[in-house]
Structures are given as structure tokens and as C-alpha cells.
N, C-alpha and C positions, 0 to 999 in steps of 0.2 A: 749232429755231424761232428762230434768231438773226435779229433784225430790225435794220436799221441805224438804228433810232430813237434810240438813245442816243448821246450825245456823251460827251466826257470828264466833263463836269459839266453836267447838265441841270436847271436850277432850276424850269422851268415844269412839267415832268413827270418828277420824280425817279424813278429806278429803273424806267424804262419797259420796258427789255428783260426785267427780272425779272418785272414785272407781266404782260407779254405771255406769257412762259413759264408763269407760274402760272395765268393765265386759260385758256390752251390746255389745261393739265392738268385744270382745273376743268370744262371742257366735258363731260367724261365722268362727272362726279359729279352725280347727280340729287338729292342731298340738298337739301331746301328751305332757303333762308337768309332771315334777317330782311330783308336788303336787297331780295331778290326779292319778298317778300311786301309790303313797304312800297311798292315801285315800282309795283305794280299799281294803286295809288290815285293815282298822279301822272300828269299830262299830259306829253307830250313836251317842251313848253316848260318846265315845272317841272324836269324832269330835266336839260335843257340848262343852265338857269340854275344849278342846284346844281353841275354840273361846272365851269361857268365860274367860280363862286365859289371852288372848290378851286384853280383855276389862278391866280386873282387873289391868293389867300392865299400860294401858292407863290412868285409873282414879281409884286409890285405894280407893277413898272416896265413891264409889257406894255401895249400899246394894245389896244383892243377887238378888232381883227382878229386879233392874235396870241393873245389869250385864246380866241377862238372856234376858231381853228386848233388850239391845244393841247388844248382841251376835246374836240374831235372824236377825238383820239387815245385818249381815255379811255372814250369812249362804249361800246365793245364789250368792255371789260375787266370781269371779275367782281370783281377786287381790284386796288388800286394804293396807292402811297405819296403822302404829302403832308406839308407842313411847316406848323406853326403856332407860336404863342408864347403861353404862359400861365403864371401863377405856380403854385407848388406842386410836389409830388413826382412827379406823373404825367409819364412820358416819352412815352406814346403813348395816343391815344384812337382809337376807331373810330367813323366816321360814315358814313352812307349818302349818296351823291350819285348821283342817277339810279338806275341798277341796279348801281352799283359800290360795294363796301365799301372804304372808304378808311382806311388806317392813317395817322393824322396824328401825326407826330413833333414833340415839343416842342423848339423851338430853345433854350429856356431851361434844359433839363435837362442835367446833366453827361454823360449817355449821348450826346446829340447832339454836344456840343462835344468831349468827350474820346475818343469812339470812332467814332460813326457818320460824322461829318464827315471824319475822317481816313481811314477805310477806304473810304468811298463817294465820295471826291473824284474818283476815276476809276471811273466806273460800269461800265466795260468789264472790270474785273478779276474774276476768279473769286471773290475774297474779298468784294468789294462785292456781287456777285450773290448769293452764299451768305448774307450778312447780310440783304439785302433779302428773300430767300426765307424766312429764319427768321421775320422779322416778318410777312410775308404769310401764312405758314402758320398763325401764331397768329390772325391776323385771320379767315382762312377758318374755322378751328375755332370761334372765337367767334361768327361769323356763323351757323354751323349750330346753335349751342347757344342760340338766342335765347330759349328757354323758361327759361333760367337766367341771364338777363341781369344781374340784380342781383348774383348771386354772381360772375359773370365780371367785372363792373365793380369789385367789391371786390378781386378777385384782381389785376386790372390796376393798381389804385391801390396795393395793398400791394407788388406787384412793382416799380413805379416808385419807391416810397419806399425799399425795401431796396436797389435798384440805386443810387439817389442816395447813400445812406449808404456803401455799399461803395466806390463810385467816389471819393467825397470822402476816405475813408480812404486809398485807393490814392494819391490825389494828395498826401497828407501825407507819404508815404514818400519 
């Protein structure tokens, strides 16, 4: 299901080929997800605005036309990647945008700077796609386990904290 959607480095829709692949596989999984349930209470306009906000966060330099075009690429995806920036130890959070579960990676976390950015610089490599699929698979699992969201959020926070500690130690070596 290779789509020529990805370029070497796509800032507005990172990991798009991986997101397309994962979403295609997801079509066969009928397990209800938190994002699907929440999307039922949203209008089409609300869903579009949420996707556009994801694109703006990924690449603030885009004009409105470019934002809308990029957001349309995400509309039919069940899961995708995004970038954000926040303080603390969390390297990833999961948010719903439209009907899409979004793994938002923290640009301020050592994972992003020491690993993700290096591997995913060329999104067409098998290594970049595998790393993206690792993250997307976690997001899908989390999205299915919405009844345990508090526990999952604690796990994600602890995972980010430990990852930060381990990467900081690795960088001291």
C-alpha cells in the first residue's frame, strides 16, 4: 500500500506512508476506539478544524490553503503522527482530531532529538517506517483501551520519564 505521499522529510504530515499503512490494516479491526466514540458527537466542521490544528502545530509556516490540503490527507486515517512541544518528561501524547488518533511527539524530549529526528529524517527508509509503526501501534492499542485511560496515561508518562533518564545517561557516555 505504498503511496507516494511521503517525501524525504514531510513536516506538515509526518510519517504519512506509515499512517496510511497502519490505517489500511486498521480497517479490518472492528474494535471500538475512544476516537471513534468521541467523533460521533462532533460535526464535520469541528473534525476538519481539529485536523487543521494538528497541521498548524506540525508546520506553522503553512498558509491556510496548504493547511486545508494537508488536513484532507489525514481525514480518512485512523491513526497518524504529529509534533508538539511541551515541558516535562513526556515524549508522546495521544489526542483525537476528527476521527483520527494522533500520536503527538514532543520536540523537547531527548527521544525526538536524539533518535526520532535522526531515524525519520528520511521517511522513506524501512527504519523510519518501522519506528513510526512502533509508535502508531501503541497509539492504536491505547485508543482501544479507553476504559483504562488513566492507567494508560500514567504508563505513557512513566515511559517518557524513564526514556528521558536512559537517553540522558547514554548521552553522557
